[in-house]
C-alpha positions, 0 to 999 in steps of 0.5 A, spaced: 421 513 088 416 508 086 418 503 081 414 504 074 411 497 075 407 499 081 406 495 087 404 488 084 397 491 082 394 489 075 400 487 071 400 483 064 394 478 063 397 472 061 395 469 054 391 463 055 392 458 049 385 455 046 386 448 046 383 445 040 383 437 037 390 436 039 390 429 035 392 432 029 399 432 032 400 425 031 402 425 024 403 420 019 411 420 021 409 418 028 404 413 026 409 410 021 415 410 027 410 406 031 408 401 026 416 400 024 417 399 032 412 393 031 415 390 025 410 393 020 413 394 013 408 398 009 402 402 011 396 403 007 394 410 006 387 409 009 390 407 016 392 413 018 386 417 020 383 410 023 390 410 027 389 417 030 381 415 032 383 409 035 389 413 039 384 418 041 379 414 044 385 410 048 388 416 051 381 419 052 379 413 056 386 412 060 386 420 062 379 419 064 381 413 069 387 417 071 383 423 073 378 418 077 384 416 081 387 423 082 380 425 085 379 419 089 386 420 092 384 428 093 390 430 090 390 436 085 396 434 081 396 428 077 402 423 079 405 418 075 402 413 079 395 415 078 397 414 070 400 407 071 394 404 075 389 407 070 393 403 065 394 397 068 387 396 070 386 398 062 391 392 060 388 387 065 381 388 063 383 388 056 386 381 057 381 379 061 376 380 055 380 377 050 381 370 054 373 370 055 
């Protein structure tokens, strides 16, 4: 007797989550905790949106450069070292721009 599920044809379609602007997940509490780790006592209310914007731009550039490392290595999966190399080059370039 055959199983009611069939022979692997068809099946349940996976529900794909629609990606939205995920920067809203960086809440005021998270920004406040980051600031407290940097020895900041208090934060103005106008800073939160600005911090979200700056963090979004930083992450977009870091992910873009990490993707470049992954594609250059002809990998399909981004490794930890791709991200480390991308961040190290970003830090080195930002330090060089400050020194000049």
